[in-house]
ROTOR-508120 format. One line per 8 residues: number of its first residue (from 1); their letters; for each residue x, y, z of C-alpha. Coordinates in Angstrom, 3 decimals. Layout:
BEGIN
NUM = A = X,Y,Z | ...;
This chain:
BEGIN
1 = XXXXXXXX = 0.164,-0.196,0.064 | 2.356,2.311,0.644 | 4.491,2.059,-2.788 | 1.157,2.503,-4.250 | 1.244,5.790,-2.445 | 4.729,6.457,-3.513 | 4.789,6.095,-6.456 | 0.749,8.602,-7.489;
9 = XXXXXXXX = 2.547,10.607,-6.338 | 5.673,10.346,-8.659 | 4.817,13.232,-11.175 | 4.340,11.658,-14.430 | 2.297,8.408,-13.385 | -0.414,10.962,-11.130 | -0.503,12.210,-14.359 | -0.780,9.994,-17.304;
17 = XXXXXXXX = -3.140,7.383,-14.595 | -5.537,11.010,-14.429 | -5.494,10.844,-18.349 | -5.916,7.021,-18.847 | -8.566,7.259,-16.451 | -10.670,9.737,-19.042 | -9.684,8.066,-22.002 | -10.889,5.251,-20.692;
25 = XXXXXXXX = -14.046,7.067,-19.815 | -14.811,8.250,-23.271 | -13.843,4.879,-25.167 | -16.499,3.286,-22.497 | -19.049,6.059,-23.809 | -18.989,5.542,-26.732 | -19.472,2.020,-26.239 | -22.604,3.086,-24.049;
33 = XXXXXXXX = -23.854,5.878,-26.631 | -24.609,2.915,-29.924 | -25.384,-0.277,-26.870 | -27.826,1.274,-25.064 | -30.761,3.129,-24.537 | -29.640,5.519,-22.032 | -26.454,8.232,-23.065 | -23.903,8.827,-22.201;
41 = XXXXXXXX = -22.681,10.983,-23.605 | -23.679,15.058,-22.909 | -26.286,16.191,-24.685 | -24.975,19.909,-25.150 | -21.466,17.988,-26.796 | -23.969,17.435,-29.230 | -25.722,21.384,-29.297 | -21.700,21.572,-29.290;
49 = XXXXXXXX = -21.301,19.072,-32.947 | -24.384,20.441,-34.778 | -23.265,24.107,-33.906 | -19.495,22.964,-36.006 | -21.752,21.427,-38.175 | -23.073,24.034,-39.698 | -19.941,26.411,-39.154 | -18.217,24.022,-41.481;
57 = XXXXXXXX = -21.385,24.584,-43.712 | -20.612,28.890,-43.964 | -23.813,28.906,-41.846 | -24.063,31.117,-38.144 | -24.416,27.878,-35.141 | -26.995,29.836,-33.855 | -28.876,28.002,-36.769 | -28.907,24.767,-34.354;
65 = XXXXXXXX = -31.173,26.061,-31.542 | -30.183,26.078,-27.553 | -26.692,27.197,-29.104 | -26.351,29.687,-26.380 | -22.940,29.379,-25.904 | -19.370,32.270,-27.753 | -18.227,31.057,-31.675 | -15.484,30.136,-30.699;
73 = XXXXXXXX = -16.337,27.704,-28.811 | -18.125,25.703,-32.538 | -15.673,26.794,-33.879 | -12.660,24.744,-31.703 | -14.737,21.508,-32.299 | -15.337,22.081,-35.917 | -12.292,18.832,-35.589 | -15.734,16.897,-34.697;
81 = XXXXXXXX = -16.793,17.009,-38.538 | -13.931,16.751,-39.987 | -11.817,14.271,-38.304 | -13.731,11.983,-34.991 | -16.764,12.788,-33.437 | -14.387,12.304,-30.067 | -12.390,15.181,-31.010 | -13.695,17.692,-28.351;
89 = XXXXXXXX = -14.398,14.923,-25.464 | -10.709,14.440,-25.928 | -9.676,18.302,-26.061 | -12.144,18.460,-22.884 | -10.301,15.616,-21.096 | -7.132,17.225,-21.922 | -8.247,20.161,-20.969 | -9.344,18.461,-17.114;
97 = XXXXXXXX = -5.730,16.812,-16.814 | -4.163,20.718,-17.278 | -6.107,22.856,-14.964 | -5.102,19.423,-12.401 | -0.850,21.481,-14.012 | -2.518,24.052,-13.476 | -3.517,23.695,-9.635 | -0.012,22.259,-9.179;
105 = XXXXXXXX = 2.482,24.745,-10.388 | 0.331,27.500,-8.160 | 0.686,25.234,-5.336 | 4.331,25.263,-5.493 | 5.025,29.110,-6.289 | 2.534,29.740,-2.954 | 5.215,27.398,-1.258 | 4.250,23.533,-0.362;
113 = XXXXXXXX = 6.020,21.095,-1.559 | 6.449,19.267,-5.345 | 4.936,16.428,-2.696 | 1.908,18.003,-1.260 | 1.428,20.219,-4.056 | 0.811,16.385,-6.104 | -1.174,15.073,-3.092 | -3.516,18.329,-3.200;
121 = XXXXXXXX = -3.616,18.307,-7.311 | -4.405,14.176,-7.115 | -7.926,15.984,-5.727 | -8.938,17.168,-8.577 | -7.386,15.211,-11.338 | -8.599,11.330,-9.528 | -11.599,12.658,-8.815 | -15.186,10.756,-10.100;
129 = XXXXXXXX = -16.631,14.756,-10.673 | -13.823,16.278,-12.882 | -13.554,12.799,-14.549 | -17.142,12.199,-15.216 | -18.227,15.325,-16.694 | -15.302,16.552,-19.479 | -15.171,12.377,-20.333 | -19.279,13.531,-20.815;
137 = XXXXXXXX = -19.175,16.152,-23.381 | -18.505,19.121,-21.513 | -16.691,22.029,-21.668 | -16.122,22.964,-18.031 | -12.769,22.117,-18.055 | -12.167,24.939,-20.857 | -13.128,27.330,-18.169 | -11.179,25.879,-15.323;
145 = XXXXXXXX = -7.393,25.803,-17.343 | -8.750,29.479,-18.525 | -8.731,30.761,-14.286 | -6.437,28.268,-13.500 | -4.037,29.925,-15.989 | -4.357,33.623,-15.472 | -4.433,32.798,-11.229 | -0.548,31.280,-12.093;
153 = XXXXXXXX = 0.392,34.431,-13.921 | -1.419,36.335,-11.648 | 1.370,34.245,-9.000 | 4.177,34.564,-10.682 | 3.658,38.460,-12.023 | 3.040,37.645,-15.990 | 0.843,39.766,-15.951 | -0.069,40.291,-20.052;
161 = XXXXXXXX = -1.021,36.325,-19.804 | -2.794,36.688,-17.026 | -4.806,39.440,-18.394 | -5.253,37.944,-22.139 | -6.501,34.589,-20.302 | -8.870,36.819,-18.745 | -10.632,38.656,-21.115 | -11.026,34.926,-23.169;
169 = XXXXXXXX = -11.888,33.491,-19.559 | -14.782,36.374,-19.278 | -15.122,35.882,-23.610 | -16.054,31.587,-23.209 | -18.574,32.247,-20.217 | -19.115,35.930,-18.440 | -19.401,34.145,-14.149 | -15.440,35.086,-13.993;
177 = XXXXXXXX = -16.304,38.958,-14.622 | -16.854,38.095,-10.309 | -12.628,38.911,-10.290 | -12.260,41.404,-12.242 | -12.701,43.591,-8.827 | -10.576,41.306,-6.570 | -7.703,41.636,-9.515 | -7.846,44.761,-9.150;
185 = XXXXXXXX = -8.021,44.921,-5.574 | -4.568,43.136,-5.639 | -2.575,45.177,-8.491 | -3.546,48.485,-6.587 | -2.041,46.323,-3.265 | 0.775,45.796,-5.110 | 2.166,49.597,-4.905 | -0.349,51.177,-2.518;
193 = XXXXXXXX = 0.345,50.111,0.608 | -3.364,51.010,3.360 | -2.611,53.472,5.302 | -3.747,55.347,8.479 | -5.973,57.656,6.980 | -8.262,57.232,4.281 | -9.585,59.921,1.741 | -11.834,59.507,-1.716;
201 = XXXXXXXX = -9.192,60.477,-3.813 | -6.402,58.448,-2.818 | -8.461,55.436,-2.718 | -9.080,56.322,-5.761 | -5.649,57.594,-7.115 | -4.444,53.807,-6.042 | -6.390,52.635,-8.773 | -3.684,54.628,-11.460;
209 = XXXXXXXX = -1.049,52.466,-11.984 | 1.422,50.366,-15.340 | -0.601,47.328,-13.085 | -3.601,47.759,-13.460 | -3.950,49.928,-16.119 | -2.100,46.997,-18.321 | -4.505,44.343,-17.227 | -7.246,46.150,-17.959;
217 = XXXXXXXX = -5.860,47.755,-21.312 | -4.711,43.607,-22.423 | -8.402,42.000,-20.806 | -11.290,44.734,-22.066 | -8.830,44.394,-25.872 | -9.761,40.277,-25.941 | -12.470,40.272,-25.171 | -13.527,43.294,-26.906;
225 = XXXXXXXX = -12.410,42.079,-29.628 | -13.332,38.898,-30.327 | -17.203,40.541,-30.111 | -16.462,42.375,-32.817 | -15.306,40.189,-34.144 | -18.210,37.199,-33.498 | -21.114,40.801,-34.284 | -19.181,41.176,-37.691;
233 = XXXXXXXX = -19.974,37.781,-38.877 | -23.457,37.021,-36.729 | -24.918,39.889,-35.506 | -26.843,40.457,-32.966 | -27.633,36.841,-32.577 | -24.739,36.359,-31.372 | -24.713,38.994,-28.433 | -28.271,37.624,-27.328;
241 = XXXXXXXX = -27.655,34.175,-27.482 | -23.735,34.077,-25.608 | -24.526,37.402,-23.808 | -27.646,38.799,-22.699 | -29.953,35.651,-22.658 | -28.558,35.006,-19.873 | -29.632,37.686,-17.672 | -33.281,36.948,-18.250;
249 = XXXXXXXX = -32.853,32.878,-18.491 | -35.041,31.400,-16.821 | -34.790,27.718,-15.556 | -38.231,26.719,-13.876 | -37.290,22.654,-14.145 | -33.514,21.399,-12.946 | -32.135,24.521,-10.904 | -31.153,24.068,-7.269;
257 = XXXXXXXX = -32.225,27.959,-7.710 | -33.365,29.530,-4.217 | -35.079,31.411,-6.636 | -36.410,28.828,-8.617 | -40.183,28.716,-7.279 | -40.504,32.453,-7.402 | -39.503,32.586,-10.665 | -42.150,29.357,-11.522;
265 = XXXXXXXX = -45.202,31.491,-10.363 | -44.431,34.257,-11.840 | -43.240,32.599,-15.081 | -46.507,33.954,-17.106 | -46.699,37.447,-15.257 | -45.750,41.513,-16.606 | -42.987,41.223,-13.970 | -40.852,37.269,-14.123;
273 = XXXXXXXX = -38.491,39.868,-16.118 | -38.708,42.136,-13.258 | -37.836,40.115,-10.807 | -35.352,38.183,-12.007 | -33.176,41.029,-12.979 | -33.110,41.496,-9.160 | -32.075,37.979,-8.673 | -28.560,39.549,-9.179;
281 = XXXXXXXX = -28.946,42.256,-6.410 | -27.905,39.733,-3.234 | -25.462,38.344,-5.254 | -24.255,41.847,-6.162 | -23.762,42.917,-2.244 | -22.161,40.064,-1.524 | -19.172,39.794,-4.525 | -18.833,43.445,-3.438;
289 = XXXXXXXX = -18.504,42.427,0.201 | -16.322,39.276,-0.493 | -14.214,40.886,-3.365 | -13.125,43.750,-0.452 | -12.814,41.479,2.944 | -10.383,38.688,0.708 | -8.766,40.591,-2.065 | -4.917,40.151,0.089;
297 = XXXXXXXX = -5.549,35.606,-1.113 | -6.924,36.182,-4.915 | -7.293,32.495,-4.987 | -9.358,32.023,-2.752 | -11.241,34.750,-2.667 | -11.436,34.020,-6.179 | -12.996,30.665,-4.855 | -15.036,32.708,-2.325;
305 = XXXXXXXX = -16.197,35.159,-5.034 | -17.375,31.929,-7.810 | -19.275,30.357,-4.766 | -20.826,32.842,-4.161 | -22.392,34.165,-7.426 | -22.918,29.559,-7.914 | -25.109,29.674,-4.606 | -26.896,32.817,-5.250;
313 = XXXXXXXX = -27.897,32.438,-8.574 | -30.818,32.927,-10.304 | -30.391,29.359,-12.300 | -28.304,26.841,-10.443 | -27.779,23.438,-11.579 | -24.590,20.416,-10.660 | -22.173,21.316,-13.432 | -21.936,24.961,-12.448;
321 = XXXXXXXX = -20.442,24.463,-9.344 | -16.895,22.593,-10.847 | -16.432,26.350,-11.323 | -16.124,27.104,-8.337 | -14.509,23.403,-7.190 | -11.930,23.206,-9.607 | -10.397,26.713,-6.474 | -10.779,24.487,-3.676;
329 = XXXXXXXX = -7.479,22.628,-4.279 | -5.726,25.916,-3.924 | -8.296,26.531,-0.524 | -7.341,23.658,0.749 | -4.027,23.657,2.091 | -4.200,26.197,4.757 | -7.792,25.091,6.233 | -7.166,23.332,9.991;
337 = XXXXXXXX = -10.075,22.193,9.711 | -10.120,18.049,11.123 | -9.872,15.016,8.212 | -12.819,14.288,10.211 | -14.808,17.869,9.655 | -13.093,17.563,5.927 | -15.725,14.176,5.607 | -18.113,15.487,7.294;
345 = XXXXXXXX = -18.937,18.514,5.023 | -18.364,16.755,2.459 | -21.020,14.658,3.395 | -23.868,17.561,4.309 | -23.544,19.167,0.350 | -24.289,15.751,-1.078 | -26.950,15.291,0.858 | -28.090,18.460,0.643;
353 = XXXXXXXX = -27.934,17.513,-3.704 | -29.511,14.420,-2.829 | -32.103,15.968,-0.735 | -33.524,17.726,-3.914 | -32.994,15.068,-6.469 | -35.696,13.242,-4.433 | -38.666,15.908,-5.904 | -36.774,16.695,-8.928;
361 = XXXXXXXX = -36.975,12.847,-9.752 | -40.665,12.871,-8.617 | -41.762,15.450,-11.011 | -39.616,14.574,-13.912 | -40.046,10.577,-14.172 | -43.137,10.288,-12.158 | -45.275,13.270,-13.575 | -45.694,13.959,-9.535;
369 = XXXXXXXX = -45.940,17.470,-8.371 | -43.930,18.833,-6.663 | -42.415,21.750,-7.312 | -43.405,23.432,-3.630 | -40.532,20.285,-1.918 | -37.919,21.091,-4.426 | -38.286,24.486,-3.463 | -37.943,23.966,0.401;
377 = XXXXXXXX = -34.374,21.630,-0.939 | -33.189,24.214,-2.160 | -33.112,25.998,0.457 | -31.998,23.887,2.832 | -29.308,23.486,0.209 | -28.638,27.305,0.296 | -28.131,27.132,3.951 | -25.423,23.888,3.456;
385 = XXXXXXXX = -23.771,25.907,0.814 | -23.554,28.811,3.721 | -22.783,27.056,6.370 | -19.733,24.906,4.745 | -18.675,28.780,3.352 | -18.487,30.203,7.118 | -16.786,26.910,8.347 | -13.548,27.792,5.420;
393 = XXXXXXXX = -13.963,31.296,6.193 | -13.265,31.319,10.377 | -10.930,27.913,9.422 | -9.056,29.807,6.504 | -5.566,30.857,7.249 | -4.035,32.690,4.788 | -0.305,32.673,4.788 | 2.184,35.048,3.136;
401 = XXXXXXX = 2.981,33.685,-0.658 | 6.712,32.096,-1.196 | 7.506,32.138,-5.201 | 9.008,29.199,-5.772 | 10.566,28.356,-9.392 | 8.838,25.379,-11.012 | 9.328,22.421,-11.496;
């Protein structure tokens, strides 16, 4: 057993095993799709592929109904049409393993030993949840790699590369924009130390520095250029389906959100859209508070911001959990929680999902009216998430970052 653990802590073995496991799942998924009624491949993967097919035919990817992503994703998956159908899955599992490598590199820069960094990285690399999501053809691993790449470059003080990756990540999916304020506050504190007196003028002046200007220019430029190019190619439809749709999106069934029942009851009223927009207010307030309180540790702050954004979002599905789970390994080494306490919080988190999934099953597959029970289960899950976040915050022990040479 000890020899096995030693081998798994070897860098090459760990990454080779993690990629092989994902590749086996991709191959098994192809087999299940061909031989079983219940398919392994995520329905979104077929949406991506159909959008890519329209591009190869010189048409808009938005000719495929329910494609509500950047055209860049469809362009990236055109090899699904030209080469082989599983190209996108291979790309996704590669990004998944790359995310594990980025976690390892960030932990090394934050002062952890190689052995400890590998051990913590294995929590992602050998985790069945991201394995299953990426091998089924979900594109969340691309976002995870972009976000972790941004944090790695920030830790290494490669601001231009960090800005480029940040601009690309916001273009791919809008939620990383919640990291903009913590990043701005981080860059501000690099040059301006807090003083005993506060004035609005000095506060505003503290944001005027070269680092912040470079970051804002590069990231904003990347986002604006990509937006302008795709707007020129696909027009208003691109802006609506990629960005604006998500402001007014309503999901009245598969939704962990605490706003689920309210949106369901008001779906046919003229107040529905306004209530949906009002749901962003608690998110905004909490994000501002968290950003200000914890920006000195950027990785920790980004984890908290993502968890808050997902937990209080008006639409919350299981794949959203990966948005903050990929950042959790950066937080774990500085938690003073015991193994028993960590396992207890993990079981509580899964129990909250199980309580929600029970009425969801009876609604979807048995046709029972369980909307009220789903809403109550969603509220319970929100309480559980808040409790876990409070425990993480209260047991987090920040340490001064220590820059080391990466392996």
